[in-house]
C-alpha positions as CSV (number, residue, x, y, z in Angstrom):
1,M,80.5,-16.7,-89.6
2,S,79.7,-13.7,-87.4
3,L,80.3,-10.0,-88.1
4,R,82.9,-8.3,-85.9
5,S,83.5,-4.7,-86.9
6,T,87.2,-4.1,-87.3
7,G,86.9,-0.4,-87.9
8,S,88.8,0.8,-91.0
9,D,88.3,4.6,-90.4
10,H,91.8,5.0,-89.0
11,I,94.9,4.6,-91.2
12,P,97.8,3.2,-89.1
13,A,100.6,5.8,-88.6
14,A,103.3,3.5,-90.2
15,T,101.1,2.9,-93.3
16,L,100.4,6.6,-93.6
17,A,104.1,7.6,-93.4
18,V,105.3,5.0,-95.8
19,T,102.6,5.7,-98.3
20,R,103.3,9.4,-98.4
21,A,107.0,8.7,-98.9
22,A,106.5,6.0,-101.6
23,F,103.7,7.8,-103.5
24,P,104.4,11.5,-103.3
25,K,101.9,12.0,-106.2
26,G,99.4,9.5,-104.9
27,S,97.5,6.8,-106.8
28,M,93.9,6.2,-107.6
29,A,93.4,4.1,-104.5
30,I,95.1,6.7,-102.3
31,R,93.2,9.6,-103.8
32,I,89.8,7.9,-103.5
33,R,90.5,7.2,-99.8
34,D,91.6,10.8,-99.2
35,E,88.7,12.5,-101.1
36,L,85.8,10.1,-100.5
37,G,86.8,8.6,-97.2
38,V,85.6,5.2,-96.1
39,L,83.3,3.8,-98.9
40,F,81.9,0.9,-96.9
41,R,81.2,0.0,-93.3
42,D,80.8,-3.5,-91.9
43,E,77.3,-2.6,-90.8
44,D,76.2,-2.2,-94.4
45,F,76.6,-6.0,-94.8
46,A,75.3,-7.1,-91.4
47,E,72.3,-8.8,-92.9
48,G,74.6,-11.4,-94.6
49,F,76.2,-12.5,-91.4
50,S,75.1,-14.4,-88.3
51,A,75.3,-12.9,-84.8
52,Q,77.3,-16.0,-83.6
53,G,80.2,-18.0,-84.9
54,R,83.8,-17.5,-86.0
55,P,84.5,-13.8,-86.7
56,A,84.5,-13.0,-90.5
57,L,87.0,-10.8,-92.3
58,S,85.7,-7.3,-92.6
59,P,83.1,-7.2,-95.4
60,A,83.7,-3.5,-95.9
61,R,87.3,-4.2,-96.8
62,L,86.4,-7.2,-99.0
63,A,83.9,-5.0,-100.8
64,L,86.6,-2.4,-101.6
65,V,89.1,-5.1,-102.5
66,S,86.5,-6.5,-105.0
67,I,86.0,-3.2,-106.6
68,L,89.7,-2.5,-106.9
69,Q,90.2,-6.0,-108.3
70,F,87.8,-5.3,-111.1
71,G,89.2,-1.8,-111.6
72,E,92.6,-3.4,-112.5
73,G,91.3,-6.6,-114.1
74,L,92.8,-8.9,-111.5
75,S,92.0,-12.5,-110.7
76,D,91.2,-13.5,-107.1
77,R,94.7,-14.7,-106.6
78,Q,96.2,-11.5,-107.9
79,A,93.8,-9.3,-105.8
80,A,94.7,-11.2,-102.6
81,E,98.4,-10.8,-103.4
82,A,97.8,-7.1,-104.0
83,V,96.4,-6.8,-100.5
84,R,99.5,-8.4,-99.1
85,A,102.1,-6.6,-101.2
86,R,100.8,-3.2,-102.3
87,I,101.3,-0.2,-100.1
88,D,98.6,1.9,-101.7
89,W,96.0,-0.8,-101.3
90,K,96.9,-1.2,-97.6
91,Y,96.4,2.6,-97.3
92,A,93.0,2.5,-99.0
93,L,91.9,-0.4,-96.8
94,G,93.3,1.1,-93.5
95,L,95.6,-1.9,-92.9
96,E,98.9,-2.2,-91.1
97,L,102.0,-2.7,-93.3
98,T,102.5,-6.0,-91.6
99,D,99.0,-7.3,-92.3
100,P,99.3,-10.7,-93.9
101,G,96.1,-10.4,-95.9
102,F,93.9,-13.4,-96.6
103,D,93.6,-16.5,-98.8
104,Y,92.2,-15.7,-102.3
105,S,89.2,-18.1,-101.8
106,V,87.7,-15.6,-99.3
107,L,86.7,-13.4,-102.3
108,S,84.7,-16.1,-103.9
109,E,83.0,-16.8,-100.5
110,F,82.3,-13.1,-100.1
111,R,80.6,-12.9,-103.5
112,D,78.4,-15.9,-102.7
113,R,77.4,-14.3,-99.4
114,L,76.5,-11.1,-101.2
115,I,74.2,-13.0,-103.6
116,A,72.7,-15.1,-100.8
117,G,71.8,-12.0,-98.9
118,S,70.8,-9.9,-101.9
119,L,73.4,-7.3,-100.9
120,E,75.2,-6.9,-104.3
121,Q,73.4,-3.6,-105.2
122,R,75.0,-2.0,-102.1
123,L,78.4,-2.1,-103.8
124,L,77.4,0.4,-106.4
125,D,75.0,2.4,-104.2
126,A,77.8,3.1,-101.6
127,V,80.0,4.6,-104.3
128,L,77.1,6.8,-105.5
129,E,76.2,7.9,-102.0
130,R,79.8,9.0,-101.4
131,A,79.8,10.9,-104.6
132,M,76.5,12.6,-103.7
133,T,77.9,13.6,-100.3
134,A,81.0,15.1,-102.0
135,G,78.7,17.1,-104.3
136,L,79.8,15.2,-107.4
137,L,76.4,13.6,-108.1
138,R,72.9,15.0,-107.9
139,A,69.3,14.4,-109.0
140,G,68.0,16.1,-112.1
141,G,70.3,16.9,-115.0
142,R,70.8,14.5,-117.9
143,Q,71.4,10.8,-118.0
144,R,71.7,8.3,-120.9
145,T,71.3,4.6,-121.3
146,D,72.6,2.0,-123.7
147,S,73.2,-1.8,-123.8
148,T,75.7,-4.3,-125.2
149,H,75.9,-8.0,-125.4
150,V,77.7,-10.2,-122.9
151,L,79.2,-13.6,-123.7
152,M,78.6,-16.4,-121.3
153,A,81.6,-18.0,-119.4
154,V,81.1,-21.5,-120.9
155,R,81.8,-22.3,-124.5
156,T,79.1,-22.2,-127.2
157,M,77.9,-25.6,-128.4
158,N,75.9,-26.7,-131.4
159,R,72.8,-28.8,-130.9
160,L,74.6,-32.2,-131.1
161,E,77.2,-31.1,-128.5
162,Q,74.6,-29.7,-126.2
163,A,72.6,-32.9,-126.3
164,H,75.6,-35.0,-125.5
165,E,76.8,-32.8,-122.7
166,T,73.3,-32.6,-121.2
167,V,73.1,-36.4,-121.0
168,R,76.7,-36.5,-119.6
169,A,75.9,-33.9,-116.9
170,A,72.8,-35.8,-115.8
171,L,74.7,-39.1,-115.6
172,N,77.5,-37.5,-113.6
173,A,75.0,-36.0,-111.2
174,L,73.2,-39.3,-110.8
175,A,76.6,-41.1,-110.3
176,A,77.5,-38.7,-107.5
177,A,74.0,-38.8,-105.8
178,A,73.0,-42.5,-106.3
179,P,75.9,-44.5,-107.6
180,D,74.4,-47.9,-106.7
181,W,71.1,-47.1,-108.3
182,L,72.8,-45.9,-111.5
183,R,75.1,-48.9,-111.7
184,S,72.1,-51.1,-111.8
185,Q,70.4,-49.0,-114.5
186,A,73.3,-48.0,-116.8
187,E,73.7,-49.5,-120.2
188,A,77.2,-50.5,-121.4
189,G,77.2,-47.9,-124.2
190,W,76.7,-45.0,-121.7
191,F,80.2,-45.5,-120.3
192,D,81.8,-45.3,-123.7
193,R,79.8,-42.3,-125.0
194,Y,79.6,-40.1,-121.9
195,A,82.7,-40.8,-119.9
196,A,84.5,-37.8,-121.4
197,R,83.5,-34.4,-122.9
198,I,82.3,-34.5,-126.4
199,E,85.2,-32.3,-127.6
200,D,87.5,-35.2,-126.8
201,Y,85.8,-37.2,-129.5
202,R,86.0,-36.9,-133.3
203,L,82.4,-36.1,-134.5
204,P,81.3,-37.5,-137.8
205,K,81.6,-35.0,-140.7
206,N,78.8,-36.6,-142.8
207,K,75.4,-34.9,-142.2
208,N,73.4,-38.1,-142.1
209,E,75.9,-39.6,-139.7
210,R,75.6,-36.6,-137.4
211,I,71.8,-36.8,-137.5
212,Q,72.0,-40.5,-136.6
213,L,74.3,-39.8,-133.7
214,G,71.9,-37.2,-132.5
215,H,69.1,-39.7,-132.6
216,E,71.3,-42.2,-130.6
217,I,72.0,-39.5,-128.0
218,G,68.3,-38.7,-127.9
219,A,67.4,-42.3,-127.3
220,D,70.0,-42.4,-124.4
221,G,68.5,-39.3,-122.8
222,R,65.0,-40.7,-123.1
223,D,66.2,-44.0,-121.4
224,V,67.8,-42.0,-118.6
225,L,64.6,-40.1,-118.0
226,G,62.6,-43.3,-118.2
227,A,64.7,-44.9,-115.5
228,V,64.6,-41.8,-113.3
229,Y,60.8,-41.5,-113.6
230,S,60.1,-45.2,-113.2
231,E,58.0,-46.3,-110.2
232,T,60.9,-48.2,-108.7
233,A,63.3,-45.3,-108.8
234,P,63.7,-43.0,-105.7
235,R,61.5,-40.0,-106.3
236,W,64.1,-37.5,-105.1
237,L,66.2,-38.3,-108.1
238,R,63.8,-36.3,-110.2
239,D,64.6,-33.2,-108.3
240,I,68.3,-33.2,-109.2
241,P,69.0,-30.0,-111.2
242,A,70.9,-31.8,-114.0
243,V,68.0,-34.3,-114.4
244,Q,65.5,-31.4,-114.6
245,T,67.8,-29.8,-117.2
246,L,67.9,-33.0,-119.2
247,R,64.1,-33.2,-119.2
248,H,63.7,-29.6,-120.3
249,V,66.3,-29.8,-123.1
250,W,64.8,-33.1,-124.4
251,I,61.4,-31.4,-124.7
252,Q,63.0,-28.5,-126.5
253,Q,65.2,-30.5,-128.9
254,Y,63.3,-33.8,-129.6
255,V,59.8,-34.9,-130.5
256,T,58.4,-38.4,-130.3
257,I,55.8,-39.5,-132.8
258,D,54.5,-43.0,-132.9
259,D,57.3,-44.1,-130.5
260,H,59.8,-42.7,-133.0
261,L,62.2,-40.0,-131.6
262,R,63.7,-37.4,-133.9
263,W,65.2,-33.9,-133.8
264,R,62.8,-31.0,-133.8
265,T,63.0,-28.8,-136.9
266,P,64.0,-25.1,-136.4
267,D,60.3,-24.2,-136.8
268,E,59.4,-26.6,-134.0
269,M,61.9,-25.2,-131.6
270,P,60.7,-23.0,-128.7
271,A,61.3,-19.2,-128.7
272,G,64.8,-18.0,-127.8
273,T,63.6,-16.6,-124.4
274,H,62.9,-20.2,-123.2
275,R,65.4,-22.3,-125.1
276,Q,68.3,-23.5,-123.0
277,I,71.7,-23.5,-124.8
278,S,74.1,-25.1,-122.3
279,P,73.7,-27.5,-119.4
280,Y,76.4,-25.6,-117.6
281,D,74.7,-22.1,-117.7
282,L,71.0,-22.5,-117.5
283,D,70.3,-18.7,-117.6
284,A,72.2,-18.0,-120.8
285,R,70.2,-17.5,-124.0
286,T,71.0,-16.8,-127.7
287,G,70.7,-13.1,-128.6
288,I,70.5,-11.5,-132.1
289,K,70.9,-7.9,-132.9
290,R,71.2,-7.1,-136.6
291,D,74.3,-9.0,-137.7
292,T,75.5,-9.9,-134.2
293,H,74.7,-13.3,-132.7
294,W,75.9,-14.3,-129.3
295,D,75.2,-16.7,-126.4
296,G,74.9,-15.1,-123.0
297,Y,73.3,-12.0,-121.7
298,K,72.7,-8.3,-122.2
299,V,73.8,-5.5,-119.9
300,H,72.2,-2.0,-119.7
301,L,74.2,0.9,-118.4
302,S,72.8,4.3,-117.3
303,E,75.1,7.2,-116.6
304,T,75.0,10.9,-115.9
305,C,76.2,13.2,-118.7
306,D,76.2,16.8,-117.5
307,T,79.2,18.8,-118.4
308,D,79.8,20.2,-114.8
309,S,80.2,16.9,-113.0
310,P,81.9,13.5,-113.6
311,H,80.0,11.0,-115.7
312,L,79.0,8.3,-113.3
313,I,77.2,5.0,-113.9
314,T,73.9,5.2,-111.9
315,H,72.2,1.9,-112.7
316,V,73.0,-1.5,-114.1
317,I,70.6,-4.1,-115.5
318,T,71.7,-7.6,-116.5
319,A,69.1,-9.3,-118.7
320,P,68.6,-12.4,-120.8
321,S,69.9,-11.9,-124.4
322,P,66.5,-12.0,-126.2
323,G,64.9,-9.3,-124.1
324,N,63.7,-6.0,-125.7
325,D,65.4,-2.8,-124.6
326,Y,62.2,-0.9,-124.1
327,E,61.3,-3.3,-121.3
328,A,64.3,-1.9,-119.4
329,T,63.3,1.8,-119.6
330,D,60.7,1.8,-116.9
331,Q,63.0,-0.3,-114.7
332,V,65.7,2.3,-115.0
333,H,63.4,5.1,-114.0
334,E,62.0,3.4,-111.0
335,A,65.4,2.3,-109.8
336,L,66.8,5.9,-110.1
337,A,63.8,7.3,-108.3
338,S,64.3,4.9,-105.4
339,R,67.8,6.3,-105.0
340,A,66.8,10.0,-105.4
341,L,68.6,10.2,-108.7
342,T,65.7,10.8,-111.1
343,P,67.0,12.7,-114.1
344,A,65.3,15.6,-115.7
345,V,66.3,14.4,-119.2
346,H,66.9,10.8,-120.2
347,L,68.5,10.1,-123.5
348,A,68.1,6.7,-125.1
349,D,68.2,5.1,-128.5
350,K,65.3,3.8,-130.5
351,G,65.2,0.4,-128.8
352,Y,64.3,2.0,-125.5
353,M,61.5,4.1,-126.9
354,S,57.8,3.4,-126.9
355,A,54.6,5.4,-126.5
356,H,54.0,3.7,-123.2
357,N,57.5,4.6,-121.9
358,L,57.0,8.3,-123.0
359,V,53.8,8.6,-120.9
360,R,55.3,6.8,-117.9
361,A,58.4,9.0,-118.0
362,E,56.2,12.1,-118.1
363,W,54.3,10.9,-115.0
364,Q,57.7,10.5,-113.2
365,G,58.8,14.0,-114.3
366,I,61.3,12.7,-116.8
367,E,61.7,14.0,-120.4
368,L,62.5,10.9,-122.3
369,I,64.3,11.8,-125.6
370,G,65.0,9.3,-128.3
371,P,64.0,8.5,-131.9
372,M,60.6,6.9,-132.2
373,M,59.7,4.1,-134.6
374,P,58.2,5.7,-137.7
375,D,54.6,5.1,-138.7
376,N,55.1,2.0,-140.9
377,A,51.7,2.3,-142.7
378,W,52.0,2.4,-146.5
379,Q,50.3,5.8,-146.5
380,T,53.2,7.3,-144.6
381,A,55.9,5.3,-146.4
382,E,54.8,6.5,-149.8
383,G,54.7,10.1,-148.6
384,N,51.5,11.2,-150.3
385,G,48.9,9.2,-148.5
386,F,46.6,10.1,-145.6
387,A,48.4,8.9,-142.5
388,V,46.9,8.8,-139.0
389,S,48.4,12.2,-138.3
390,N,46.3,13.7,-141.1
391,F,43.1,12.8,-139.3
392,T,41.4,15.0,-136.6
393,I,40.5,13.2,-133.4
394,N,37.8,14.3,-131.0
395,W,38.5,12.1,-128.0
396,D,35.7,13.5,-125.9
397,D,33.0,12.8,-128.4
398,R,34.8,9.6,-129.7
399,L,34.9,10.8,-133.3
400,M,37.5,10.9,-136.0
401,T,37.4,13.2,-139.1
402,C,39.2,12.3,-142.2
403,P,41.0,14.9,-144.4
404,Q,38.0,15.0,-146.7
405,G,35.6,15.8,-143.9
406,A,33.9,12.4,-143.3
407,T,33.4,11.3,-139.7
408,S,34.0,7.8,-138.3
409,R,31.1,5.4,-138.0
410,A,32.4,3.1,-135.2
411,W,34.6,3.7,-132.1
412,T,35.3,0.4,-130.4
413,K,37.6,-0.6,-127.4
414,D,39.7,-3.6,-128.1
415,I,42.8,-5.5,-127.1
416,D,45.6,-6.1,-129.6
417,R,47.7,-9.3,-130.0
418,G,50.2,-8.0,-127.5
419,G,47.6,-7.5,-124.8
420,T,47.6,-3.7,-125.1
421,P,44.2,-1.8,-124.9
422,V,43.5,0.0,-128.2
423,T,40.7,1.7,-129.9
424,R,39.4,0.5,-133.4
425,V,38.0,3.3,-135.5
426,R,36.1,2.5,-138.7
427,F,34.7,4.7,-141.4
428,S,31.6,3.9,-143.4
429,T,32.0,2.2,-146.8
430,R,29.4,4.6,-148.1
431,D,31.7,7.5,-147.3
432,C,35.0,5.9,-148.4
433,K,33.9,4.1,-151.6
434,P,32.9,7.2,-153.7
435,C,35.7,9.4,-152.1
436,P,37.9,10.9,-154.8
437,S,41.0,10.5,-152.5
438,R,40.3,6.9,-151.8
439,E,43.6,5.7,-153.4
440,L,45.5,7.9,-151.0
441,C,43.7,6.6,-147.9
442,T,42.8,2.8,-148.1
443,R,43.2,-0.1,-150.5
444,G,40.6,-2.3,-148.7
445,A,37.2,-3.1,-150.1
446,K,35.5,-1.6,-147.0
447,G,36.0,1.8,-145.3
448,R,39.2,3.0,-143.7
449,Q,40.0,1.3,-140.4
450,I,42.5,2.9,-137.9
451,T,43.9,1.5,-134.6
452,L,44.6,4.1,-131.9
453,R,46.6,3.8,-128.7
454,H,45.4,5.2,-125.4
455,R,44.9,9.0,-125.8
456,D,47.9,9.9,-123.6
457,E,50.2,7.5,-125.6
458,H,48.8,8.6,-129.0
459,E,49.4,12.3,-128.3
460,A,52.8,11.7,-126.7
461,L,53.8,9.7,-129.8
462,Q,52.7,12.3,-132.2
463,R,54.5,15.1,-130.3
464,A,57.7,13.0,-130.2
465,R,57.6,12.2,-133.9
466,Q,57.1,15.9,-134.7
467,A,59.8,17.1,-132.4
468,Q,62.5,14.7,-133.7
469,S,62.4,16.3,-137.1
470,T,63.7,19.7,-135.7
471,D,67.3,20.8,-135.5
472,E,66.9,21.7,-131.8
473,W,65.9,18.1,-131.0
474,Q,68.9,16.7,-133.0
475,Q,71.3,18.9,-131.0
476,R,69.9,17.8,-127.7
477,Y,69.9,14.1,-128.7
478,A,73.6,14.4,-129.8
479,Q,74.5,14.2,-126.1
480,R,73.5,10.5,-126.1
481,A,76.5,9.6,-128.3
482,G,78.9,9.6,-125.3
483,V,77.4,6.5,-123.8
484,E,79.0,4.5,-126.6
485,G,82.3,5.6,-125.2
486,T,81.3,4.2,-121.8
487,I,80.5,0.9,-123.4
488,A,83.9,0.9,-125.1
489,Q,85.6,1.7,-121.9
490,G,83.8,-1.0,-120.1
491,V,84.6,-3.5,-122.8
492,K,88.3,-2.7,-123.4
493,G,89.3,-1.7,-119.8
494,F,87.1,-3.8,-117.6
495,G,86.0,-6.9,-119.4
496,L,82.3,-5.9,-119.6
497,R,81.5,-8.1,-122.5
498,R,82.8,-11.4,-121.1
499,S,81.2,-13.0,-118.1
500,R,83.6,-14.5,-115.5
501,Y,80.8,-16.6,-113.9
502,R,78.0,-18.9,-114.7
503,G,74.4,-17.7,-114.2
504,I,72.7,-14.4,-114.5
505,T,72.9,-13.6,-110.8
506,K,76.7,-13.8,-110.6
507,T,77.1,-12.1,-114.0
508,H,75.0,-9.2,-112.6
509,L,77.3,-9.0,-109.6
510,Q,80.2,-8.8,-112.0
511,H,78.6,-5.9,-113.8
512,L,77.9,-4.0,-110.5
513,L,81.5,-4.4,-109.6
514,I,82.6,-3.2,-113.0
515,A,80.3,-0.2,-112.7
516,A,81.6,0.7,-109.3
517,A,85.2,0.3,-110.5
518,M,84.5,2.6,-113.5
519,N,83.0,5.2,-111.2
520,L,86.0,5.2,-109.0
521,T,88.2,5.6,-112.1
522,R,86.1,8.5,-113.4
523,L,86.0,10.2,-110.0
524,D,89.8,10.0,-109.8
525,A,90.0,11.5,-113.3
526,W,87.7,14.3,-112.3
527,L,89.6,15.0,-109.1
528,T,92.9,15.2,-110.9
529,G,91.5,17.2,-113.8
530,T,92.1,14.5,-116.4
531,P,90.1,15.5,-119.5
532,L,87.8,13.1,-121.3
533,A,89.5,11.2,-124.2
534,P,88.6,12.7,-127.6
535,T,86.7,10.7,-130.2
536,R,89.2,9.0,-132.4
537,I,89.2,10.0,-136.1
538,S,91.0,7.9,-138.7
539,H,93.5,9.6,-141.0
540,L,91.1,9.1,-143.9
541,A,88.1,10.6,-142.1
542,A,90.2,13.6,-141.1
543,L,90.6,14.4,-144.9
544,R,86.8,14.5,-145.5
545,P,85.9,17.9,-147.0
546,A,83.5,20.1,-145.1
547,A,79.9,19.9,-146.2
């Protein structure tokens, strides 16, 4: 399909007149069009279209329709119907009242085209650019970040169900790609066991019977792979995605010893970052955060939080569930800097904080504020021992002095188990053994040994731990709490916590559309003077006596 700019800058006279009469007080779509103008232009999506071929529908209009769709929680059918039937949507899109709209399948095709051309980020960027042009968004100021879990679109399965469905998916893919070959290889029992989904069967309740069924399914999967990887089989069968999934899952779930196949024990299973949990969503993983377990993804939202401007979402990251939050901190800073939206202050919770991130933020001109992990050494935990902060460090001379005046004997560069460069400092046994304060310092048979981070990271960590104990720091950090309201708004009003699509790429596109829709909602609230909703307090909490 080729791109033919339709030009939506002009609102048809009939549409303008009818809209003003039907909506004397306006609506969100109308106010956004009036205040921000045209959000998208067809040229913004030119990279996703050919120069030749049948003219495509306006991608600029489809982009706005997609955002309005997620703003109101509509399906593709409902969004296409809204374009045909709703006057305020026609006004926002610059359409004639007689415009017949389009088939709902166009929206799915448009999303696929955005992903194929890596254009999805432009949906959020365009809204942010218009807000900057209107003076409602600027660099500097405060921003805050938090994350929440996202459930995958497909249902969660236990190990037995996953194994069955993985074999079934592979057999169906082979039946579609090479029916004659599969007919010659298939065993009679495969048609009985894998013709229908496993939820259509009644699984055995006895544990031993379930284990036995798992071994039978494991043997079937091994036989399928053996047939596909045999010398007589066409080699291209091995490249079928469902066959590759079967191979990966069987490596993760089963082990063969002396030609005997069995389930892997939990200790033999691969880490959660690598373990596939469904043959129908290969990117989803199992996540655990305190008492919450889920199958799917994790989304990180960053938003502005100054009091003199609307709170707008500036960046979205969709990540696998087992990922650590601190890995996202630097990604957020770099992304904001690329859009000239670097904050002066960034508020985050403990999960995003690390000494490395503190130093990186300082280099980028950002004050990263959040609670640091405490020193977990027993000297600090007991409260009366000699912690690292009680030692004096001479970085230039590579010496450390203990509280009793003894100096270190060795200063060695090393790499810790995580691959991070560290310094190992060791005190002499001759100094530590007779020391009257030895019980407060070390319990080892040798002298005290201390591991230090890089100087910049060590000093930044010590400053942060010292600052977070002050009332001033607590007052500044209290501004972060509002991001939890953003998560709640996204979950309750926009379906943030449930993926509509399979795969991390389409789920990320969904999150970008939700973020853009939330921004339009917030811009409209700011323009109309709608105050922020107050924090809800239960009747019982309201009776709490003042401290």
